[in-house]
C-alpha positions in Angstrom: 0.0 0.0 0.0 2.8 2.4 0.9 4.5 1.7 -2.5 1.2 2.4 -4.3 0.7 5.7 -2.4 4.3 6.8 -3.3 3.8 5.8 -6.9 0.5 7.8 -7.1 2.2 10.8 -5.6 4.9 10.6 -8.2 2.2 10.3 -10.9 0.8 13.6 -9.7 3.9 15.4 -11.0 3.1 15.1 -14.8 -0.5 16.0 -14.1 0.5 19.1 -12.3 3.0 19.9 -15.0 0.3 19.7 -17.7 -2.1 21.8 -15.5 0.7 24.4 -14.9 1.4 24.8 -18.6 -2.3 25.0 -19.6 -3.0 27.5 -16.8 0.0 29.7 -17.7 -0.9 29.8 -21.4 -4.6 30.4 -21.0 -4.0 33.3 -18.6 -1.5 34.9 -21.0 -3.9 34.7 -24.0 -6.7 36.4 -22.2 -7.6 39.7 -23.7 -6.6 42.9 -22.0 -3.4 44.2 -20.4 -2.8 43.5 -16.7 -1.0 46.9 -16.4 -4.2 48.6 -17.4 -6.2 46.7 -14.7 -3.6 47.7 -12.1 -2.8 51.3 -13.1 -6.1 52.3 -14.7 -6.9 53.9 -18.0 -5.3 57.2 -17.1 -1.8 55.7 -16.9 0.8 56.7 -19.5 2.7 54.4 -21.8 5.8 55.0 -19.8 4.1 54.0 -16.5 2.8 50.8 -18.1 6.2 50.0 -19.6 7.8 50.5 -16.2 5.2 48.3 -14.5 5.6 45.6 -17.2 9.3 45.5 -16.5 8.8 45.4 -12.8 6.4 42.5 -13.1 8.6 40.7 -15.6 6.0 40.9 -18.4 8.6 42.2 -20.8 10.5 38.9 -20.7 9.8 36.0 -23.1 7.0 33.7 -22.1 9.2 30.7 -21.6 11.4 32.8 -19.2 8.3 33.9 -17.2 7.1 30.3 -17.0 10.5 29.0 -15.9 10.6 31.7 -13.2 7.2 30.8 -11.9 7.8 27.0 -12.0 11.1 27.5 -10.2 9.4 29.4 -7.5 6.6 26.8 -7.1 9.2 24.0 -6.8 10.8 26.0 -4.0 7.4 26.6 -2.3 7.2 30.2 -3.4 4.0 31.0 -5.4 5.1 34.6 -6.0 3.5 37.9 -4.9 0.1 39.4 -5.7 0.4 42.1 -8.3 -2.4 44.1 -6.6 -1.5 43.9 -2.9 2.1 42.8 -3.1 1.3 40.1 -0.5 2.8 36.6 -0.8 0.4 34.4 -2.7 1.0 31.5 -0.3 -0.1 33.6 2.6 -3.3 34.8 0.9 -4.2 31.3 -0.1 -3.5 30.1 3.5 -6.0 32.7 4.8 -8.7 31.7 2.3 -8.2 27.9 2.1 -9.7 26.9 5.5 -13.2 28.2 4.7 -13.3 26.4 1.4 -11.9 23.1 2.8 -14.4 23.3 5.7 -17.2 23.8 3.2 -16.0 20.8 1.2 -15.7 18.6 4.2 -19.1 19.5 5.6 -20.7 18.8 2.2 -19.0 15.4 1.9 -20.1 14.6 5.5 -23.7 15.4 4.5 -23.3 13.0 1.6 -22.1 10.2 3.9 -24.6 10.9 6.7 -27.7 11.7 4.6 -27.1 10.6 1.0 -25.9 7.1 1.5 -28.4 6.1 4.2 -31.2 7.6 2.1 -30.0 5.5 -0.9 -30.0 2.4 1.2 -33.6 3.0 2.5 -34.7 3.7 -1.1 -33.2 0.5 -2.4 -34.5 -1.7 0.4 -38.0 -0.3 0.0 -37.9 -0.2 -3.8 -41.2 0.9 -5.5 -42.7 2.0 -2.1 -43.9 5.5 -1.2 -40.6 6.1 0.7 -38.6 5.2 -2.4 -40.7 7.6 -4.5 -40.3 10.5 -1.9 -36.6 10.0 -1.6 -36.1 9.7 -5.4 -38.1 12.9 -5.8 -36.0 14.7 -3.3 -32.8 13.6 -5.0 -34.1 14.9 -8.3 -35.0 18.2 -6.6 -31.5 18.4 -5.2 -29.9 17.9 -8.6 -32.3 20.3 -10.4 -32.4 23.3 -8.0 -29.7 26.0 -8.8 -27.3 26.7 -5.9 -28.0 30.4 -5.9 -31.8 29.8 -5.6 -31.4 27.3 -2.8 -29.1 29.6 -1.0 -31.6 32.5 -1.2 -34.4 30.2 -0.1 -32.4 28.9 2.9 -31.5 32.5 4.0 -35.1 33.6 3.6 -36.5 30.7 5.7 -33.8 30.1 8.4 -32.3 33.6 8.7 -35.1 36.1 7.9 -38.3 34.3 8.8 -37.2 32.0 11.7 -34.0 33.9 12.7 -32.3 30.7 13.9 -29.2 30.9 11.8 -26.9 33.8 10.6 -27.5 34.9 7.0 -23.9 35.4 6.2 -20.4 36.0 7.6 -17.5 33.7 8.7 -15.8 33.1 12.0 -12.6 31.0 12.1 -13.2 27.7 13.8 -10.4 28.3 16.2 -11.8 31.7 17.3 -15.4 30.6 18.0 -16.5 27.0 17.4 -20.2 27.5 17.9 -20.2 30.7 15.8 -18.3 28.9 13.0 -20.6 25.9 12.9 -23.8 28.0 12.9 -22.5 30.1 10.0 -21.4 27.1 8.0 -24.8 25.3 8.2 -26.5 27.1 5.4 -23.5 27.2 3.0 -22.8 23.5 3.6 -26.4 22.6 2.8 -26.4 24.7 -0.3 -23.2 23.2 -1.7 -23.9 19.7 -0.3 -27.4 19.3 -1.8 -26.0 18.2 -5.1 -23.5 15.7 -3.8 -26.2 14.3 -1.3 -28.5 13.7 -4.3 -25.8 12.1 -6.3 -24.7 9.9 -3.5 -28.3 8.9 -2.8 -29.1 7.9 -6.4 -25.8 6.1 -6.9 -26.2 4.2 -3.6 -29.7 3.2 -4.6 -28.7 1.9 -8.0 -25.5 0.1 -6.8 -27.3 -1.5 -3.9 -30.1 -2.7 -6.1 -27.6 -4.3 -8.4 -25.7 -5.9 -5.5 -28.9 -7.3 -3.9 -29.5 -9.3 -7.1 -26.1 -11.0 -6.9 -25.8 -14.7 -6.1 -23.8 -14.2 -3.0 -26.6 -12.1 -1.5 -29.2 -14.8 -2.2 -26.8 -17.4 -0.8 -26.4 -15.4 2.4 -30.1 -15.1 2.8 -30.5 -18.8 2.2 -28.1 -19.6 5.0 -30.5 -17.9 7.4 -28.8 -14.5 7.8 -31.2 -11.6 8.5 -32.1 -9.1 5.8 -30.4 -6.3 7.7 -27.2 -8.1 8.1 -27.2 -9.3 4.5 -27.7 -5.7 3.3 -25.3 -3.9 5.6 -22.5 -6.4 5.8 -22.5 -8.0 2.4 -24.3 -6.0 -0.2 -23.7 -2.5 0.9 -19.9 -2.9 1.3 -19.6 -3.9 -2.4 -22.1 -1.3 -3.5 -20.2 1.6 -1.9 -17.2 1.2 -4.3 -18.8 3.1 -7.2 -20.4 5.5 -4.7 -17.0 6.5 -3.5 -15.9 7.1 -7.1 -18.8 9.3 -7.9 -18.6 11.3 -4.7 -14.9 11.9 -5.1 -15.5 13.1 -8.7 -18.1 15.6 -7.3 -15.3 17.5 -5.4 -14.4 19.3 -8.6 -18.1 20.2 -9.2 -18.3 21.4 -5.6 -15.3 23.7 -6.1 -17.1 25.5 -8.9 -20.3 25.7 -6.7 -18.4 27.5 -4.0 -18.0 30.6 -6.1 -21.7 31.4 -5.9 -22.1 30.1 -2.4 -19.2 32.0 -0.9 -20.4 35.2 -2.6 -23.9 34.9 -1.2 -22.9 34.0 2.3 -19.8 36.3 2.4 -17.3 33.5 3.0 -13.7 34.3 2.5 -12.9 31.2 0.5 -11.0 30.1 -2.6 -13.9 30.5 -5.0 -14.3 34.3 -4.5 -10.5 34.6 -4.3 -10.1 33.2 -7.8 -12.9 35.1 -9.3 -11.8 38.5 -7.9 -8.2 37.8 -8.9 -9.3 37.0 -12.5 -11.2 40.3 -12.7 -8.2 42.2 -11.3 -5.9 40.3 -13.7 -3.8 39.3 -10.7 -2.2 36.4 -12.6 0.2 35.1 -9.9 -2.7 34.8 -7.4 -4.9 33.0 -10.0 -2.1 30.6 -10.9 -1.3 29.8 -7.3 -4.9 29.4 -6.2 -5.9 27.2 -9.1 -2.8 25.0 -8.6 -3.7 24.5 -5.0 -7.3 23.6 -5.9 -6.0 21.0 -8.4 -3.7 19.5 -5.8 -6.6 19.3 -3.4 -8.9 17.5 -5.9 -6.1 15.1 -6.9 -5.5 14.2 -3.2 -9.2 13.6 -2.6 -9.2 11.1 -5.5 -6.1 9.4 -4.1 -8.0 9.0 -0.8 -10.9 7.5 -2.7 -8.6 4.9 -4.3 -7.4 3.9 -0.8 -10.9 3.6 0.5 -11.6 1.1 -2.3 -9.2 -1.4 -0.7 -10.8 -0.9 2.7 -14.3 -1.5 1.3 -13.3 -4.5 -0.9 -10.4 -6.6 0.2 -10.2 -8.2 -3.2 -8.8 -4.9 -4.5 -5.0 -5.2 -4.2 -2.7 -2.4 -5.2 
């Protein structure tokens, strides 16, 4: 297992290299001049030229790329063109809110989505199955911004039981942090809960039709033990795959959610940096997001072996 993990970590290097090249090229071909975004339209040509030289934009693209990659290898993501702050420090300030939002959303998928899928599969074609399936369709269909506005209206405005927006670090105020993360987590997690529920239902129904399940039932095992111990364990392998792939989708959903709930996360950071043409900040933030998604998929691969001992790396 250790050898497999090390090999997978090594395999991340070419993936990150491709991402770095694509990201660098795409940001450089975007229309507009970063110096105009920084200095404004009133700046003279001499001021723009001086700023381009100061930022290294007057150098060949391959030289700019080599300088950036060399810094990344050393752990230096550069400095923000707008605030002159280290990009690593800015990301470190914004990353906890987004990671917490992702973790809470995945927890909702495990705590709500998977059990709901199990109940729907066990009670196939019943009223409970119809209700749960309908709720999953609703979770997939409703836009995040509409759900966020609806949650704020009900829980913050009408009932006044949860804050409408804002963020408090978990180390400063645990209760305040958790109460402020409920609505954003439900907003982002609604999609992954629905996906987990539908995938669990389909996978479990397929597993319940296998010969080993019928054999277990024939030996006198209870239906609950047969479902939980035998069928569900095998059915969760594709569920883990789908949920892990949803992390990338969740990252895109955080942009709207963080904006509505005023969360200082990576989504709003990237969007604001793009509008400001703060290329070092965009490059660093996107690279960190890619690493996070790749690591989540690595963890999903390791969970496979725990769920199904037949899977050997």
